[in-house]
Backbone as a chain_set.jsonl record, in Angstrom:
{"seq": "MSEQATRIALVEDEDLYRDLLRIVLGQQPRFAVVGAFADGPSAIREIPELAPDVAILDIELRGGMNGIQLGLQLRRRLPQLGIVLLSNHGDPQFVASLPHDVIAGWSYLLKKSVSDVGALSRAIAGAQAGFVVLDPALVTAMRPREGSATGRLTPRQREILGLIAQGLTNSAIARQLVLAEKSVENQINAIYQQLAIDRDDHTIQPRVKAVLMYLEEGTPG", "coords": {"N": [[6.152, -24.845, 3.337], [3.637, -23.135, 3.963], [-0.261, -23.392, 3.097], [-0.966, -21.559, 3.203], [-0.032, -18.949, 3.216], [0.621, -16.052, 2.0], [2.456, -15.317, -0.851], [5.115, -13.878, -2.814], [6.91, -11.996, -5.0], [10.193, -10.698, -6.077], [11.289, -7.47, -6.431], [13.964, -5.858, -6.981], [16.892, -3.377, -7.516], [19.232, -4.2, -5.82], [21.755, -6.302, -4.312], [22.708, -6.398, -1.866], [20.053, -5.32, -0.905], [18.276, -7.031, -1.98], [18.729, -9.191, -1.14], [18.627, -8.597, 2.011], [15.968, -8.212, 2.08], [14.768, -10.683, 1.28], [15.471, -12.393, 3.777], [14.023, -10.294, 5.649], [11.365, -11.285, 5.166], [11.532, -14.144, 4.827], [11.405, -14.851, 7.64], [8.224, -14.819, 8.483], [5.972, -16.667, 8.883], [3.695, -16.686, 7.098], [4.294, -15.198, 4.645], [5.783, -16.133, 1.464], [8.631, -16.618, -0.47], [8.643, -16.393, -3.881], [10.598, -15.28, -5.777], [12.904, -14.149, -7.072], [14.386, -10.661, -7.915], [16.672, -8.409, -10.259], [16.275, -7.051, -12.116], [14.242, -5.487, -14.714], [13.037, -6.886, -17.099], [13.437, -9.51, -15.855], [12.246, -9.749, -14.434], [9.083, -9.536, -15.594], [9.449, -11.354, -17.527], [9.482, -13.541, -16.172], [8.032, -13.234, -13.546], [5.268, -14.213, -14.368], [4.775, -16.284, -14.881], [4.977, -17.148, -12.274], [3.106, -16.823, -10.486], [2.711, -15.113, -8.165], [1.209, -14.347, -5.376], [1.385, -10.84, -4.334], [3.633, -8.035, -5.536], [6.657, -6.943, -4.721], [8.464, -4.806, -5.699], [11.236, -2.17, -6.148], [11.078, 0.93, -6.646], [12.901, 2.657, -7.309], [14.515, 1.127, -10.316], [17.241, 0.363, -11.946], [18.099, 0.999, -15.305], [16.442, 0.615, -18.378], [13.744, 0.924, -17.412], [11.142, 1.665, -14.394], [10.234, 0.772, -11.137], [6.702, 1.25, -10.954], [6.703, 1.072, -13.538], [7.029, -1.322, -14.151], [5.488, -3.035, -12.38], [3.267, -1.464, -13.749], [3.14, -3.431, -15.857], [3.192, -5.38, -15.06], [0.945, -5.575, -13.913], [-0.823, -6.165, -16.126], [-1.071, -8.479, -16.685], [-1.383, -10.039, -14.511], [-3.972, -9.558, -12.83], [-4.905, -9.479, -10.825], [-2.596, -8.789, -9.066], [-1.162, -7.929, -6.463], [0.799, -4.293, -5.322], [4.117, -3.721, -3.95], [5.232, -0.863, -3.635], [8.288, 0.076, -2.917], [10.46, 2.903, -1.287], [12.983, 5.156, -1.508], [13.005, 7.691, -1.21], [10.331, 9.921, 0.211], [7.979, 10.503, -1.445], [4.887, 10.168, -1.989], [3.383, 11.491, -3.624], [3.698, 9.7, -6.116], [1.788, 7.09, -5.364], [-0.839, 8.453, -5.748], [-0.378, 9.956, -8.872], [-1.306, 7.91, -10.507], [-3.586, 5.67, -13.009], [-7.045, 5.815, -12.481], [-8.048, 3.466, -12.579], [-6.093, 1.526, -11.692], [-5.7, 1.548, -9.474], [-6.502, 0.955, -6.861], [-4.305, -1.581, -4.527], [-2.367, -0.991, -4.768], [0.681, -0.107, -2.753], [2.608, 1.932, -1.071], [5.722, 1.487, 0.606], [8.551, 3.124, 3.057], [12.094, 2.032, 2.176], [13.815, 2.038, 4.596], [11.492, 1.355, 6.04], [11.218, -1.852, 6.425], [12.292, -3.088, 7.793], [10.167, -2.919, 9.395], [8.122, -5.463, 10.887], [5.594, -4.614, 10.723], [4.036, -2.506, 10.103], [5.612, -3.474, 7.475], [3.865, -5.86, 6.893], [1.303, -5.081, 7.387], [1.336, -3.236, 4.866], [1.946, -5.087, 2.656], [-0.186, -7.089, 3.288], [-2.469, -5.093, 2.301], [-2.369, -4.723, 0.178], [-2.567, -6.923, -1.196], [-5.276, -7.752, -0.238], [-7.133, -5.648, -1.737], [-6.458, -3.057, -1.484], [-5.19, 0.396, -0.918], [-2.201, 1.313, 0.745], [-0.192, 3.351, 2.874], [2.918, 4.594, 3.553], [3.765, 4.949, 7.159], [5.411, 6.917, 8.182], [5.289, 8.852, 6.637], [2.107, 8.924, 6.602], [2.171, 10.063, 9.247], [3.392, 12.139, 8.615], [2.156, 13.557, 6.903], [-0.485, 16.812, 6.401], [-3.904, 18.13, 6.099], [-4.769, 19.752, 3.079], [-5.687, 23.854, 3.908], [-8.491, 24.387, 3.412], [-9.838, 21.98, 2.137], [-11.226, 18.838, 1.369], [-10.435, 16.957, 3.083], [-9.737, 18.209, 5.577], [-11.192, 19.418, 6.695], [-12.582, 17.301, 8.043], [-12.976, 15.698, 11.488], [-10.904, 15.975, 14.019], [-10.712, 13.404, 15.554], [-11.567, 12.099, 13.321], [-9.79, 12.57, 11.371], [-7.575, 11.187, 12.307], [-8.088, 8.225, 12.513], [-8.883, 8.416, 9.173], [-5.884, 8.445, 8.554], [-4.776, 5.978, 10.532], [-6.173, 4.196, 8.29], [-5.206, 4.682, 6.377], [-2.66, 3.415, 6.871], [-2.389, 0.886, 6.466], [-4.489, -0.518, 8.368], [-6.806, -2.14, 10.313], [-10.191, -2.262, 10.669], [-11.051, -3.28, 12.982], [-8.604, -3.819, 14.521], [-7.689, -0.368, 13.946], [-9.662, 0.47, 15.779], [-8.226, -0.907, 18.733], [-5.832, 0.369, 18.457], [-6.614, 2.966, 19.633], [-8.093, 2.887, 21.461], [-11.41, 1.868, 21.496], [-14.477, 0.99, 21.161], [-15.442, -1.269, 18.587], [-17.907, -1.106, 16.659], [-18.093, 2.08, 17.334], [-15.329, 2.802, 15.801], [-16.565, 1.923, 13.005], [-18.897, 3.773, 13.289], [-17.303, 5.988, 12.783], [-15.997, 5.819, 10.472], [-17.909, 5.791, 8.471], [-19.483, 8.367, 8.896], [-16.682, 9.996, 7.921], [-17.036, 8.435, 5.377], [-19.02, 10.139, 4.41], [-18.729, 13.071, 5.027], [-17.287, 13.206, 3.447], [-18.372, 12.729, 0.536], [-18.088, 10.143, -1.136], [-19.357, 7.976, -2.19], [-20.924, 4.858, -1.898], [-22.061, 3.629, -2.65], [-20.558, 2.389, -5.818], [-19.459, 0.674, -7.64], [-16.787, 1.118, -8.722], [-14.876, 1.648, -7.513], [-13.2, 1.078, -4.627], [-14.749, 3.015, -1.777], [-13.092, 2.901, 0.675], [-10.844, 3.218, -0.884], [-11.083, 5.299, -1.805], [-11.041, 7.153, -0.018], [-8.319, 7.263, 0.912], [-6.71, 8.411, -0.889], [-7.968, 10.62, -1.723], [-7.08, 11.864, 0.559], [-4.195, 11.553, 0.578], [-4.223, 13.481, -2.427], [-5.347, 15.491, -1.176], [-3.862, 16.342, 0.812], [-0.724, 17.738, 2.09], [3.288, 17.518, 2.613], [4.438, 17.545, 6.262]], "CA": [[5.347, -23.568, 2.969], [1.622, -23.593, 3.759], [-0.5, -23.304, 1.355], [-2.137, -19.887, 3.42], [0.874, -18.101, 2.599], [1.101, -15.186, 0.482], [2.996, -16.054, -2.492], [5.584, -13.092, -2.938], [7.799, -11.458, -5.605], [10.856, -9.75, -5.185], [12.399, -6.719, -7.798], [14.98, -5.187, -6.131], [18.596, -3.886, -8.278], [20.846, -3.664, -4.804], [21.873, -7.463, -4.285], [22.605, -7.099, -0.134], [18.552, -4.921, -0.33], [17.416, -7.956, -1.842], [19.294, -10.757, 0.658], [17.406, -8.661, 3.272], [13.82, -8.485, 2.208], [14.628, -12.074, 1.372], [15.516, -12.925, 5.409], [13.08, -10.542, 7.246], [10.322, -12.3, 4.97], [11.245, -15.64, 5.317], [11.364, -15.02, 9.234], [7.088, -14.507, 8.537], [5.783, -18.242, 8.558], [2.37, -15.691, 6.588], [4.799, -15.493, 3.484], [6.33, -17.068, 1.01], [9.268, -15.762, -1.458], [8.539, -17.829, -4.092], [11.157, -15.558, -7.196], [13.899, -12.421, -6.576], [14.529, -10.156, -9.242], [16.849, -7.572, -9.954], [15.307, -6.15, -13.599], [12.835, -5.66, -15.282], [12.829, -7.749, -18.131], [13.725, -10.601, -16.612], [10.615, -10.299, -13.77], [7.948, -9.702, -16.698], [9.746, -12.597, -18.177], [9.327, -14.864, -15.007], [6.788, -13.291, -12.523], [3.87, -14.237, -14.504], [4.364, -18.509, -14.52], [5.038, -17.633, -10.972], [1.824, -16.864, -10.174], [2.343, -14.652, -7.073], [-0.271, -12.927, -4.742], [1.957, -9.734, -4.335], [5.389, -8.11, -5.5], [7.655, -6.1, -3.611], [8.954, -3.568, -6.27], [11.678, -0.977, -5.753], [10.925, 1.87, -7.728], [14.029, 3.263, -8.884], [15.306, 0.332, -11.123], [18.295, 0.644, -12.755], [17.838, 0.593, -16.986], [15.153, 2.105, -19.001], [12.233, 0.673, -16.654], [11.447, 1.602, -12.856], [9.23, -0.001, -10.439], [5.947, 1.952, -11.516], [5.889, 1.042, -15.108], [6.614, -2.341, -13.832], [4.026, -2.352, -11.867], [1.713, -1.634, -14.544], [2.927, -4.416, -17.031], [2.522, -7.29, -14.571], [-0.803, -5.797, -13.519], [-1.383, -6.336, -17.306], [-0.323, -10.04, -16.796], [-2.256, -10.68, -13.435], [-4.505, -8.637, -13.153], [-5.336, -9.421, -9.031], [-1.809, -8.977, -8.705], [-0.76, -6.911, -5.957], [2.064, -4.162, -5.85], [4.355, -3.136, -2.931], [6.356, -0.206, -3.962], [10.055, 0.635, -2.623], [11.945, 3.755, -2.54], [14.42, 5.824, -0.179], [11.738, 9.077, -1.172], [8.997, 9.896, 0.223], [7.166, 10.862, -2.146], [3.588, 9.2, -1.804], [2.585, 10.944, -5.41], [4.289, 8.255, -7.202], [0.878, 6.357, -6.158], [-1.564, 9.005, -6.275], [-0.386, 9.866, -9.776], [-1.705, 5.883, -10.833], [-4.735, 5.908, -13.114], [-7.717, 4.959, -10.615], [-8.874, 2.016, -12.572], [-5.455, 0.727, -11.546], [-4.736, 2.415, -7.836], [-6.645, -0.213, -6.022], [-4.21, -2.97, -4.135], [-1.109, -0.623, -4.327], [1.142, 0.64, -1.885], [3.98, 2.68, -1.153], [7.054, 1.922, 1.9], [9.797, 3.682, 2.593], [12.976, 1.312, 2.387], [14.087, 1.936, 5.748], [10.555, 0.479, 6.974], [10.895, -2.52, 6.035], [12.386, -3.712, 9.769], [9.408, -2.825, 10.65], [7.071, -6.133, 10.407], [3.949, -4.773, 11.551], [4.051, -1.942, 8.101], [5.462, -4.296, 5.887], [3.226, -7.051, 6.803], [0.623, -3.953, 6.333], [1.331, -2.539, 2.879], [1.723, -6.129, 1.998], [-1.865, -6.956, 2.991], [-3.387, -4.415, 1.671], [-2.572, -4.87, -1.696], [-3.618, -8.338, -1.176], [-6.822, -7.47, -0.077], [-6.918, -4.33, -3.272], [-7.097, -1.269, -0.234], [-3.868, 1.446, -1.313], [-1.876, 1.071, 2.005], [0.934, 4.594, 3.247], [4.099, 4.28, 5.089], [3.82, 4.981, 7.94], [6.117, 7.826, 8.497], [4.75, 9.789, 5.545], [0.901, 9.373, 7.069], [1.883, 10.727, 10.037], [3.938, 14.125, 8.356], [0.858, 14.551, 5.564], [-1.065, 17.552, 6.644], [-4.785, 18.77, 4.926], [-4.691, 21.029, 2.609], [-6.567, 24.596, 4.208], [-9.497, 24.631, 2.968], [-10.118, 20.792, 1.551], [-12.992, 18.347, 2.588], [-10.113, 16.424, 4.531], [-8.967, 19.227, 6.238], [-12.638, 19.508, 7.326], [-12.64, 16.048, 9.476], [-12.56, 16.27, 13.019], [-9.001, 15.77, 14.57], [-10.669, 12.193, 15.637], [-11.697, 11.494, 12.054], [-8.323, 12.419, 11.021], [-6.337, 10.169, 12.62], [-9.32, 7.1, 12.086], [-8.142, 8.121, 8.566], [-4.33, 8.028, 9.143], [-4.591, 5.29, 10.53], [-7.089, 3.589, 7.405], [-4.028, 4.667, 4.701], [-1.778, 2.729, 7.004], [-3.569, -0.185, 6.259], [-5.704, -1.042, 9.313], [-8.57, -3.15, 9.818], [-11.239, -1.223, 11.433], [-10.6, -4.117, 14.442], [-6.91, -1.939, 15.148], [-8.208, 1.055, 14.611], [-10.259, -0.163, 17.92], [-7.489, -1.835, 19.552], [-5.177, 1.633, 18.788], [-7.49, 4.605, 19.774], [-9.108, 2.248, 22.672], [-12.828, 2.214, 21.048], [-15.134, 0.718, 20.325], [-15.341, -1.437, 16.967], [-18.676, 0.081, 16.054], [-17.146, 3.721, 17.409], [-14.84, 3.268, 14.838], [-16.774, 2.029, 11.722], [-19.645, 5.281, 12.548], [-16.823, 7.477, 12.662], [-15.846, 6.026, 9.145], [-19.612, 6.15, 7.596], [-18.557, 10.091, 8.942], [-16.091, 10.143, 6.878], [-17.328, 9.022, 3.788], [-20.368, 11.451, 3.475], [-18.119, 14.489, 5.031], [-15.825, 13.954, 1.906], [-18.587, 13.061, -0.283], [-17.723, 9.499, -1.336], [-20.573, 7.119, -3.024], [-20.038, 3.127, -1.101], [-21.896, 2.761, -4.007], [-19.897, 3.263, -6.615], [-18.477, -0.403, -7.057], [-15.662, 1.028, -9.638], [-13.783, 1.812, -6.699], [-13.328, 0.928, -3.135], [-14.483, 3.688, -0.738], [-11.132, 2.81, 1.542], [-9.026, 3.621, -1.453], [-11.069, 6.716, -2.841], [-11.069, 7.59, 1.232], [-6.702, 7.505, 1.362], [-6.689, 8.906, -2.388], [-8.611, 11.86, -0.906], [-6.538, 11.966, 1.779], [-3.26, 11.554, -0.35], [-4.079, 14.228, -2.908], [-5.647, 17.259, -0.643], [-2.227, 17.202, 1.768], [0.696, 18.203, 1.933], [3.878, 17.31, 3.961], [3.9, 18.463, 7.589]], "C": [[3.728, -24.336, 3.418], [0.408, -22.789, 2.675], [-1.667, -21.863, 2.026], [-0.791, -18.682, 2.749], [0.963, -17.368, 1.491], [2.347, -14.994, -0.49], [3.684, -14.493, -2.827], [6.933, -12.754, -3.317], [8.419, -10.376, -5.594], [11.391, -9.338, -6.498], [13.023, -6.031, -7.097], [16.466, -5.151, -7.101], [19.383, -3.787, -7.058], [20.201, -5.339, -3.916], [22.19, -7.542, -2.585], [21.178, -6.852, 0.07], [18.006, -6.437, -0.244], [17.566, -9.009, -0.827], [18.82, -10.267, 1.701], [15.842, -8.152, 3.436], [13.84, -9.988, 2.393], [14.304, -12.801, 2.994], [14.151, -12.272, 5.844], [11.966, -11.311, 6.677], [10.26, -13.668, 4.858], [11.687, -16.454, 6.798], [9.739, -15.057, 9.69], [6.565, -15.86, 8.157], [4.782, -17.845, 7.417], [2.943, -16.369, 5.171], [5.927, -16.361, 2.91], [7.702, -16.426, -0.576], [9.163, -16.527, -2.529], [8.926, -16.54, -5.73], [11.666, -14.415, -6.392], [14.33, -12.459, -7.82], [16.057, -9.012, -9.603], [16.976, -6.362, -11.119], [14.225, -6.631, -13.792], [12.673, -6.493, -15.675], [12.453, -8.74, -17.58], [12.284, -11.001, -15.604], [9.811, -9.815, -14.875], [8.364, -10.943, -17.156], [9.514, -14.051, -17.606], [7.965, -15.067, -13.739], [6.077, -14.286, -12.903], [3.647, -15.56, -14.107], [4.589, -18.353, -13.156], [3.764, -17.826, -10.311], [1.682, -15.875, -8.572], [1.541, -13.797, -6.031], [0.205, -11.178, -4.71], [3.165, -9.87, -4.878], [5.367, -7.066, -5.268], [8.831, -5.712, -4.358], [9.74, -2.21, -6.126], [11.474, 0.228, -6.68], [11.608, 2.227, -8.308], [15.518, 2.077, -9.135], [16.353, 0.541, -11.606], [18.204, -0.114, -14.299], [16.394, 1.525, -17.095], [13.593, 1.201, -18.015], [12.125, 1.19, -15.02], [10.167, 0.756, -12.557], [7.462, 0.188, -10.368], [5.277, 1.049, -13.244], [6.096, -0.278, -14.818], [5.92, -3.079, -13.804], [2.849, -2.768, -12.678], [1.694, -2.916, -15.431], [1.896, -5.453, -16.973], [1.198, -6.767, -14.305], [-1.788, -6.03, -15.137], [-1.683, -7.824, -17.669], [-1.195, -10.594, -15.89], [-2.392, -10.009, -13.063], [-5.256, -8.543, -11.441], [-4.128, -9.228, -8.217], [-1.564, -7.87, -7.441], [0.704, -5.59, -5.861], [2.111, -3.353, -4.548], [5.452, -2.145, -3.533], [7.589, 0.563, -3.148], [10.304, 1.853, -2.556], [11.933, 4.32, -1.467], [13.74, 7.181, 0.093], [10.804, 9.205, -0.302], [8.025, 10.955, -0.387], [5.869, 9.956, -2.485], [2.841, 9.67, -3.426], [2.992, 10.345, -6.154], [2.816, 7.297, -6.999], [-0.159, 7.339, -6.25], [-1.846, 9.576, -7.958], [-1.169, 8.267, -10.673], [-2.927, 6.137, -11.468], [-5.935, 5.049, -12.199], [-8.561, 4.348, -11.242], [-7.656, 1.17, -12.267], [-4.83, 0.547, -10.117], [-4.781, 1.187, -7.582], [-5.373, -1.281, -5.905], [-2.101, -2.186, -5.183], [-1.037, -0.328, -2.986], [2.385, 0.598, -1.734], [4.681, 2.482, -0.029], [7.548, 2.493, 1.614], [11.269, 2.303, 2.882], [13.061, 1.492, 4.618], [13.126, 1.738, 6.827], [10.586, -0.763, 6.243], [10.861, -3.743, 7.268], [11.443, -4.174, 10.567], [7.85, -4.436, 10.278], [6.308, -5.632, 10.077], [3.205, -3.489, 10.388], [4.758, -2.663, 7.601], [4.169, -5.524, 5.482], [1.864, -5.555, 6.293], [0.503, -4.06, 4.745], [1.253, -4.549, 2.488], [-0.112, -6.972, 2.148], [-2.77, -7.071, 2.344], [-3.568, -3.926, 0.477], [-2.584, -6.041, -1.786], [-4.786, -7.799, -1.024], [-6.877, -6.446, -1.871], [-7.297, -3.011, -2.077], [-5.478, -1.02, -1.577], [-3.344, 2.085, 0.84], [-0.584, 2.521, 1.511], [1.683, 4.292, 3.764], [3.386, 4.987, 6.182], [3.581, 6.864, 8.667], [5.138, 9.362, 7.986], [3.372, 10.185, 5.678], [0.991, 10.441, 8.187], [2.854, 12.27, 9.672], [3.423, 15.01, 7.417], [-0.156, 15.988, 6.673], [-2.305, 18.071, 5.823], [-4.091, 20.153, 4.533], [-5.749, 21.954, 3.145], [-8.155, 24.226, 3.192], [-10.921, 23.646, 1.826], [-11.256, 20.127, 2.192], [-11.891, 17.515, 3.456], [-9.948, 17.515, 5.552], [-10.688, 19.817, 7.02], [-13.263, 18.722, 8.35], [-12.48, 16.532, 10.407], [-11.287, 15.863, 13.164], [-9.528, 13.93, 14.784], [-10.567, 11.364, 13.944], [-10.573, 11.618, 11.447], [-6.963, 12.033, 11.172], [-6.319, 9.205, 12.131], [-8.555, 7.463, 10.605], [-6.671, 8.05, 8.159], [-4.198, 6.907, 8.967], [-5.242, 3.778, 9.239], [-5.753, 3.655, 6.78], [-2.818, 3.866, 5.666], [-1.666, 1.419, 6.888], [-3.87, -0.69, 7.392], [-6.922, -0.987, 9.408], [-9.689, -1.614, 10.651], [-10.914, -2.169, 13.531], [-9.462, -3.036, 15.127], [-7.008, -1.651, 14.937], [-8.672, 1.205, 16.155], [-10.022, -0.122, 18.596], [-6.987, -0.635, 20.073], [-6.164, 2.689, 19.502], [-9.068, 3.177, 20.81], [-10.505, 2.113, 22.484], [-13.176, 0.912, 20.612], [-15.192, 0.17, 19.0], [-16.414, -0.857, 16.812], [-18.401, 1.346, 16.133], [-16.831, 3.118, 16.185], [-15.887, 2.795, 13.169], [-18.548, 3.381, 11.687], [-18.385, 6.199, 12.531], [-16.114, 7.416, 10.789], [-16.845, 6.716, 8.462], [-19.217, 7.392, 7.326], [-18.242, 10.706, 7.945], [-16.283, 10.457, 5.772], [-18.038, 10.206, 3.494], [-19.994, 12.565, 4.134], [-17.135, 14.581, 3.413], [-16.304, 12.803, 0.32], [-18.679, 11.343, -1.141], [-18.69, 8.144, -1.092], [-20.165, 5.357, -2.653], [-21.001, 2.429, -2.179], [-21.846, 1.869, -5.352], [-18.998, 1.388, -6.416], [-17.34, -0.377, -7.993], [-14.072, 0.946, -8.648], [-13.907, 1.701, -4.71], [-13.666, 1.87, -2.3], [-13.351, 4.24, 0.338], [-10.185, 3.603, 0.87], [-9.84, 5.017, -2.133], [-10.717, 7.59, -1.332], [-9.192, 8.216, 0.969], [-6.756, 8.259, -0.296], [-6.865, 10.287, -2.218], [-7.489, 12.619, 0.056], [-5.273, 11.825, 1.064], [-3.247, 13.52, -1.647], [-4.499, 15.646, -2.387], [-5.007, 17.62, 0.932], [-1.473, 17.22, 1.436], [1.946, 17.509, 2.587], [4.224, 17.774, 5.06], [5.308, 18.767, 7.22]], "O": [[3.1, -25.386, 3.277], [0.426, -21.905, 1.818], [-2.695, -21.39, 1.542], [-0.925, -17.79, 1.912], [1.257, -17.73, 0.352], [3.051, -13.998, -0.319], [2.802, -13.698, -3.151], [7.924, -12.948, -2.614], [7.921, -9.288, -5.308], [11.799, -10.066, -7.403], [12.292, -5.39, -6.343], [17.101, -6.151, -7.436], [20.428, -3.169, -7.262], [19.155, -5.614, -3.328], [21.963, -8.601, -2.0], [20.607, -7.595, 0.868], [17.537, -7.025, 0.731], [16.802, -9.5, 0.004], [18.471, -11.073, 2.564], [15.025, -7.875, 4.314], [13.221, -10.574, 3.282], [13.331, -13.474, 3.335], [13.23, -12.966, 6.276], [11.428, -12.076, 7.477], [9.221, -14.326, 4.798], [12.029, -17.593, 7.112], [9.519, -15.251, 10.886], [6.761, -16.18, 6.984], [4.869, -18.673, 6.51], [2.551, -17.399, 4.624], [6.734, -17.059, 3.523], [7.262, -15.837, -1.563], [9.636, -17.639, -2.295], [8.129, -16.551, -6.668], [11.152, -13.866, -5.417], [14.589, -13.379, -8.597], [16.577, -8.965, -8.488], [17.509, -5.253, -11.083], [13.515, -7.563, -13.416], [12.117, -7.324, -14.958], [11.466, -9.313, -18.041], [11.52, -11.956, -15.743], [10.856, -9.358, -15.338], [7.447, -11.764, -17.184], [9.405, -15.157, -18.135], [7.328, -16.007, -13.265], [6.005, -15.278, -12.178], [2.784, -16.003, -13.348], [4.442, -19.414, -12.55], [3.432, -18.835, -9.69], [0.641, -15.946, -7.92], [1.393, -12.577, -6.103], [-0.621, -10.334, -5.056], [3.829, -10.904, -4.949], [4.47, -6.24, -5.437], [9.97, -6.03, -4.016], [9.086, -1.175, -5.995], [12.079, 0.054, -7.737], [11.53, 2.339, -9.531], [16.66, 2.008, -8.68], [16.196, 1.75, -11.773], [18.222, -1.327, -14.512], [15.735, 2.384, -16.509], [12.465, 1.174, -18.507], [13.176, 1.069, -14.392], [9.361, 0.242, -13.333], [6.859, -0.69, -9.751], [4.214, 0.686, -13.748], [5.12, -0.855, -15.299], [5.547, -3.809, -14.722], [1.985, -3.642, -12.606], [0.642, -3.463, -15.759], [0.961, -5.994, -17.564], [0.262, -7.549, -14.476], [-3.013, -6.052, -15.253], [-2.325, -8.258, -18.626], [-1.834, -11.583, -16.249], [-1.448, -9.324, -12.67], [-5.994, -7.639, -11.049], [-4.184, -9.367, -6.995], [-1.953, -6.746, -7.761], [1.734, -6.012, -6.388], [1.223, -2.685, -4.018], [6.524, -2.627, -3.901], [7.504, 1.763, -2.891], [10.461, 2.351, -3.671], [11.124, 4.148, -0.555], [13.777, 7.763, 1.177], [10.375, 8.083, -0.033], [7.493, 11.943, 0.118], [5.987, 9.036, -3.295], [2.165, 8.966, -4.176], [2.462, 10.51, -7.253], [2.425, 6.714, -8.009], [-0.708, 7.02, -7.304], [-2.983, 9.687, -8.416], [-1.25, 8.375, -11.897], [-3.667, 6.833, -10.773], [-5.807, 4.042, -11.502], [-9.741, 4.39, -10.892], [-7.868, -0.022, -12.489], [-3.929, -0.182, -9.701], [-3.896, 0.351, -7.769], [-5.17, -1.937, -6.927], [-1.197, -2.725, -5.822], [-1.96, -0.246, -2.176], [3.177, -0.291, -2.046], [4.398, 3.395, 0.747], [7.61, 2.861, 0.441], [11.223, 1.716, 3.964], [12.36, 1.032, 5.519], [13.376, 1.817, 8.03], [9.849, -0.739, 5.258], [10.109, -4.664, 7.588], [11.358, -4.951, 11.518], [6.868, -4.274, 9.554], [5.942, -5.949, 8.945], [2.058, -3.581, 9.951], [4.372, -2.45, 6.451], [3.723, -5.919, 4.405], [1.637, -5.188, 5.14], [-0.125, -4.675, 3.883], [0.213, -5.003, 2.009], [-0.907, -7.267, 1.256], [-3.523, -7.943, 1.909], [-4.356, -3.173, -0.095], [-2.632, -6.31, -2.987], [-5.274, -7.306, -2.042], [-6.58, -6.941, -2.958], [-8.287, -2.282, -2.014], [-4.986, -1.699, -2.479], [-3.87, 2.804, 1.689], [-0.169, 2.734, 0.372], [1.414, 3.551, 4.709], [2.357, 5.607, 5.918], [2.704, 7.574, 9.158], [4.624, 10.328, 8.549], [3.003, 11.271, 5.23], [0.261, 11.431, 8.246], [2.915, 13.252, 10.412], [3.658, 16.169, 7.073], [-0.331, 15.678, 7.851], [-1.956, 18.528, 4.735], [-3.411, 21.038, 5.053], [-6.867, 21.441, 3.107], [-8.186, 23.637, 2.112], [-11.955, 23.958, 1.235], [-11.99, 20.506, 3.104], [-12.272, 17.287, 4.604], [-10.27, 17.077, 6.657], [-10.839, 20.685, 7.879], [-14.081, 19.061, 9.205], [-11.951, 17.637, 10.528], [-10.674, 15.374, 12.215], [-8.799, 13.113, 14.221], [-9.837, 10.458, 13.542], [-10.241, 10.597, 10.844], [-5.871, 12.266, 10.653], [-5.378, 8.783, 11.459], [-7.473, 6.878, 10.554], [-6.485, 7.365, 7.152], [-3.755, 6.406, 7.934], [-4.823, 2.624, 9.331], [-5.158, 2.583, 6.665], [-1.821, 3.685, 4.966], [-0.646, 0.878, 7.314], [-3.268, -1.761, 7.452], [-7.819, -0.281, 8.947], [-9.621, -0.42, 10.943], [-10.702, -1.745, 14.667], [-9.468, -2.029, 15.835], [-5.812, -1.374, 15.022], [-8.264, 1.758, 17.176], [-10.667, 0.374, 19.52], [-7.166, -0.23, 21.222], [-5.295, 3.18, 20.223], [-10.262, 2.891, 20.718], [-11.05, 2.274, 23.576], [-12.559, 0.05, 19.987], [-15.014, 0.993, 18.102], [-16.162, 0.347, 16.77], [-18.409, 1.956, 15.064], [-17.752, 2.841, 15.416], [-15.74, 3.584, 12.235], [-19.143, 3.756, 10.677], [-18.641, 7.35, 12.178], [-15.839, 8.373, 10.065], [-16.789, 7.847, 7.98], [-18.77, 7.793, 6.252], [-18.833, 11.523, 7.238], [-16.124, 11.49, 5.122], [-17.804, 11.053, 2.632], [-20.869, 13.422, 4.011], [-16.624, 15.446, 2.702], [-15.564, 12.297, -0.524], [-19.593, 11.391, -1.963], [-18.737, 7.465, -0.066], [-19.198, 4.784, -3.154], [-20.95, 1.26, -2.559], [-22.633, 1.042, -5.81], [-18.271, 0.994, -5.504], [-16.782, -1.443, -8.253], [-12.929, 0.526, -8.83], [-14.649, 2.255, -3.899], [-12.693, 1.908, -1.547], [-12.934, 5.347, 0.678], [-9.259, 4.299, 1.287], [-9.219, 5.727, -2.924], [-10.14, 8.669, -1.465], [-8.914, 9.411, 0.872], [-7.387, 9.202, 0.181], [-5.988, 11.09, -2.538], [-7.242, 13.824, 0.114], [-5.613, 12.843, 0.462], [-2.41, 14.418, -1.554], [-4.166, 16.707, -2.914], [-5.282, 18.465, 1.784], [-1.22, 16.726, 0.337], [1.504, 16.647, 3.347], [4.439, 18.964, 4.832], [5.945, 19.606, 7.857]]}, "num_chains": 1, "name": "protein.A"}
């Protein structure tokens, strides 16, 4: 196992899907699964001792604790832990409803997207880096509410904000849109200005705040 590998803990109550996650992650040398659990109580008991970088949690765990509640409890024990929530249902408002003082480092991915290595890798990397990352299918379907700040962005700015929400870095956005990275940086600065995001506010990263506004001011397409 590489010393640089991201240490991952899994919590999934369906045995077959938990095995699928192990297989998918095990095929990527940059990931190392350090523990897999079927329920919240065992996860709370054992995950802190494993000191993972990221926990991938089924949002709909059976029993008295769902993935969000489990993630919040794990965060109290491991404040730097990244959380990737997995769901069968496309409702990213689960993430938007989290308290803003703990929102950084939460990703939301549909279970059907796990086989998309790029989407899974971005969700894990974003959670580890303290960003908020959303499933690509949810981002594609999202539309800004009329009259909202995100609705006043230009089409190019909304496109870039959507790519930020999917966890793409500036360089990756530049490659995808065939733009110079400096042009992407300029557009992101314009987005922050249009959304009145204070880049000197150290309580929340501007990238996280922008994605939260994208969520809060958006509706499913």
